[in-house]
SEKOLNU-961851 format. One line per 5 residues: number of its first residue (from 1); their letters; for each residue y, z, x of C-alpha. Coordinates in steps of 0.1 Angstrom, whole numbers, plus 5000, padded with zeros to 4 digits. Each point is the difference from the previous one (the first is absolute). Example, Ala and Ser with C-alpha at 12.3 -4.5 7.8 and 13.67 -1.06 7.14 Angstrom:
1) AS) 4955 5078 5123 | 5034 4993 5014
//
This chain:
1) MNYIV) 4123 5546 4841 | 4967 4998 5020 | 5011 4966 5012 | 5027 5018 5021 | 4985 5033 5007
6) DHWSF) 4964 4990 5009 | 4986 4979 5028 | 5023 5009 5029 | 4983 4993 5033 | 5007 5016 5034
11) DPFLI) 4987 4976 5027 | 5009 5000 5037 | 5031 4979 4993 | 5018 5032 4990 | 4993 5014 5035
16) LVLVL) 5014 4969 5016 | 5032 5003 4979 | 5004 5037 5011 | 4995 4990 5036 | 5027 4972 4996
21) VAWHE) 5024 5025 4985 | 4995 5025 5028 | 5002 4972 5026 | 5033 4987 4985 | 5015 5035 4999
26) IGLAR) 4993 5005 5037 | 5017 4967 5007 | 5030 5010 4979 | 5003 5033 5018 | 5000 4983 5034
31) LARRS) 5025 4974 4989 | 5023 5027 4986 | 5002 5016 5035 | 5017 4970 5014 | 5019 4985 4970
36) RPERT) 5033 5006 4983 | 4998 5022 4968 | 5009 4971 4977 | 4971 4979 5014 | 4977 5029 4995
41) RQRRL) 5011 5003 4964 | 4994 4963 4995 | 4965 5002 5013 | 4993 5030 4979 | 5011 4981 4968
46) RSLLF) 4979 4970 5010 | 4970 5023 5006 | 5001 5010 4963 | 4995 4964 4991 | 4971 4997 5025
51) YSGLA) 4983 5030 4986 | 5005 4987 4964 | 4983 4968 5011 | 4971 5020 5013 | 4999 5019 4967
56) VLLIA) 4998 4967 4981 | 4971 4989 5022 | 4982 5032 4992 | 5006 4995 4963 | 4986 4965 5003
61) VESPI) 4968 5009 5017 | 4992 5036 4991 | 5014 5005 4964 | 4981 4989 4968 | 5016 4966 5005
66) DYWSD) 4973 4993 5027 | 4972 5013 4977 | 5010 4981 4969 | 5007 4968 5021 | 4962 4996 5001
71) YYFFV) 4999 4998 4962 | 5032 4983 4990 | 5016 4969 5017 | 5035 5009 4988 | 4997 5034 5018
76) HMTQH) 4988 4981 5031 | 5030 4977 4998 | 5023 5031 4998 | 4983 5013 5032 | 5006 4968 5018
81) LLLMF) 5037 5000 4991 | 5004 5035 5013 | 4983 4989 5033 | 5021 4968 5003 | 5034 5010 4986
86) AAPTL) 5007 5037 4995 | 4984 5015 5031 | 5011 4973 5025 | 5035 5000 4987 | 5004 5038 5005
91) VVAGA) 4983 5000 5034 | 5021 4971 5013 | 5032 5017 4987 | 4988 5032 5017 | 5000 4983 5034
96) PWQPL) 4973 5023 5016 | 4995 4978 5030 | 5021 5018 5027 | 4991 5036 4989 | 4963 4990 5002
101) LDGLP) 5004 4986 5035 | 5019 5031 5011 | 4974 5022 4984 | 4973 4988 5025 | 4987 5028 5023
106) GRLGR) 5019 5010 5032 | 5018 4974 5021 | 4984 4972 4980 | 5023 5008 4971 | 5031 4993 5022
111) SATAT) 4987 4968 5016 | 4981 4985 4971 | 5028 4978 4987 | 5008 4986 5034 | 4964 4994 5008
116) ALRGG) 4994 4984 4966 | 5030 4977 5005 | 4995 4991 5037 | 4965 5009 5010 | 4977 4972 5012
121) WTRPL) 4969 5014 4981 | 5019 4998 4967 | 5010 4963 5004 | 4971 4987 4977 | 5009 5027 4974
126) RAVTG) 5037 4991 5002 | 4991 4963 4995 | 4979 5007 4969 | 5026 5024 4986 | 5028 4976 5007
131) FLLRP) 4981 4972 4982 | 4993 5022 4969 | 5036 5011 4999 | 5014 4965 4998 | 5017 4998 4966
136) WVSVF) 4980 4970 4987 | 4967 5014 5012 | 5007 5034 4983 | 5010 4984 4967 | 4970 4976 5000
141) TFSFV) 4976 5028 5010 | 5012 5022 4971 | 4993 4973 4973 | 4968 4988 5017 | 4985 5035 5001
146) MVFWH) 5010 5006 4964 | 4983 4968 4988 | 4971 5002 5024 | 4986 5033 4988 | 5002 4989 4963
151) IPVLF) 4976 4971 5006 | 4971 5012 4978 | 4972 4998 5027 | 5022 5020 5025 | 5011 5025 4974
156) DLAQN) 4965 5006 4989 | 4989 5004 5036 | 5026 5027 5006 | 4990 5018 4968 | 4964 5001 5011
161) NQLVH) 5006 5009 5036 | 5022 5030 5008 | 5005 4991 5036 | 5014 4966 4990 | 5020 5017 4972
166) IWLMH) 5017 5027 5020 | 5002 4986 5036 | 5007 4963 4991 | 5014 4997 4965 | 5021 5032 4999
171) ATFFL) 5010 4998 5037 | 5012 4964 4998 | 5019 5007 4968 | 5019 5028 5017 | 5006 4982 5033
176) AGVLF) 5011 4968 4983 | 5024 5021 4980 | 5015 5016 5031 | 5004 4966 5017 | 5017 4986 4969
181) WLQFI) 5024 5028 4994 | 5010 5002 5037 | 5018 4967 4993 | 5022 5016 4973 | 5004 5037 5006
186) PSPPF) 5017 5015 5031 | 4974 5018 5021 | 5012 5008 5035 | 4993 4990 5027 | 4987 4968 4983
191) IRRMP) 5027 4974 4995 | 5000 4978 4968 | 5000 4964 5012 | 4999 4983 4966 | 5034 4985 4989
196) LVSQA) 5012 5010 4966 | 4994 4966 4985 | 4964 5001 5012 | 4996 5035 4986 | 5011 4987 4966
201) AALVA) 4976 4970 5002 | 4971 5022 5012 | 5005 5024 4970 | 5000 4972 4976 | 4969 4983 5015
206) TNVAM) 4981 5033 5002 | 5009 5008 4964 | 4989 4965 4989 | 4966 5006 5017 | 4996 5032 4981
211) WVLAM) 5009 4982 4967 | 4975 4972 5007 | 4972 5025 5008 | 5008 5020 4968 | 5001 4969 4978
216) TLSIF) 4967 4988 5015 | 4984 5034 4992 | 5012 4999 4964 | 5016 4969 4985 | 4979 4975 5018
221) STTAW) 4967 5019 4997 | 4977 5005 4971 | 4974 5023 5016 | 5000 5030 5023 | 4998 4990 5037
226) YSVYN) 4984 5031 5015 | 4963 5007 4993 | 5003 5036 5013 | 5019 5009 4968 | 4974 4985 4977
231) HLPGV) 4977 5024 4981 | 5013 5032 5016 | 4986 5031 4981 | 5026 5019 4981 | 5027 4973 5002
236) TLPPF) 5013 4989 4965 | 5027 4976 5012 | 4987 4964 5000 | 5000 4986 5035 | 5024 4971 4992
241) ADQEI) 5024 5022 4982 | 4999 5023 5030 | 5008 4970 5023 | 5029 4990 4978 | 5015 5035 5002
246) GAAIL) 4996 4999 5038 | 5017 4966 5001 | 5029 5013 4979 | 5004 5029 5024 | 5002 4976 5029
251) WVCGD) 5025 4979 4982 | 5023 5029 4990 | 4998 5014 5036 | 5011 4966 5013 | 5032 5002 4979
256) FWAIP) 5004 5037 5007 | 5003 4997 5038 | 5011 4964 5005 | 5030 4998 4976 | 5019 5031 5014
261) SLIYV) 4992 4989 5035 | 5012 4965 4993 | 5032 5013 4984 | 5008 5021 5031 | 4994 4970 5023
266) MRCLI) 5021 4977 4978 | 5029 5026 5001 | 4998 5000 5038 | 4999 4961 5000 | 5030 4999 4977
271) TEDGS) 5019 5024 5022 | 4991 4979 5031 | 5006 4965 4985 | 5028 5008 4976 | 4987 4987 4967
276) VASAV) 4969 4999 4977 | 4999 4962 5002 | 5000 5001 5038 | 4972 5026 5001 | 4978 4980 4976
281) EQILR) 5006 4969 5020 | 4989 5018 5032 | 4968 5011 4983 | 4993 4964 4987 | 5003 4985 5034
286) RGSAS) 4983 5028 5019 | 4986 4988 5033 | 5029 4976 5008 | 5014 4999 5035 | 5030 5021 4990
291) RGGWA) 4977 5030 4993 | 4973 4993 5025 | 4971 5005 4975 | 4981 5033 4995 | 5013 5018 5031
296) SGRKP) 5032 4985 5014 | 5020 5016 5028 | 5026 5012 4976 | 4997 5037 4994 | 4996 5009 4963
301) VGASP) 5024 5023 4983 | 4989 5035 5003 | 4974 4993 5027 | 4991 5030 5022 | 5015 4999 5035
306) PAPPS) 4976 5000 5030 | 4989 5035 5009 | 4996 5013 5035 | 4965 4999 5013 | 4991 5037 5003
311) TEP) 5028 5022 4985 | 5025 4999 4972 | 5036 5011 5007
//
């Protein structure tokens, strides 16, 4: 029981989350004054998903999960999956972007969206953001970040340096997750640009990358990779057994999120193309001229419509 009850931490991240919630609520209140009741209800429902994502972030970094991740690799893997999958999925589904912009102080809250979209000083930021939001860039970044931080020398560096651990490892896990899930989950005012066939291919490719990493950590290895977990006092689980359990968690998580997502995308493809055979054929020849590659001009089924720059009807 002490594994759950003890070792909770309360660092400044809790204050940041509380500020974000208050900021978001101010934005929701301002949007409600000039929106239809049904849109206000939709935003309120999405806000519950956003707050759930923030709660998952708090659990990942302030609960005993964070404490025991220093002693057990499999707990650390669980923390990584919360940061890359659970929290970003809920935050993206919560679509907090417009309320946060409208929650800015004074007149800045009203003009922030238009300024961000058209202001000259934001042009470099828009260029970087536009590049990172390209479908193939988001998908590649997600798998790259996941593999990069599991390279032994980098993993050990993050474990021995809290600044690297929190502000680089954890931050890139979460941001890469947000970029990735924006390609699959409606999150107004962002528009999903990845065609359905590319969504299916991206889910398969990402899941394969997770399988390969998991197999490399377990089946293809005979020793523990990470020196930081060797000879820790009070730890009875052998380091390699610990690593194998972490690899199994990664493997199971890959199936847990990818298969339901792939089933949903396949159902949309079958609806669009008329048959299972046609949908599978489209996936196998992804990137052909008929589909235009990762981000063709054809709007995917269920894509979010463009939102007005500063207000929502």
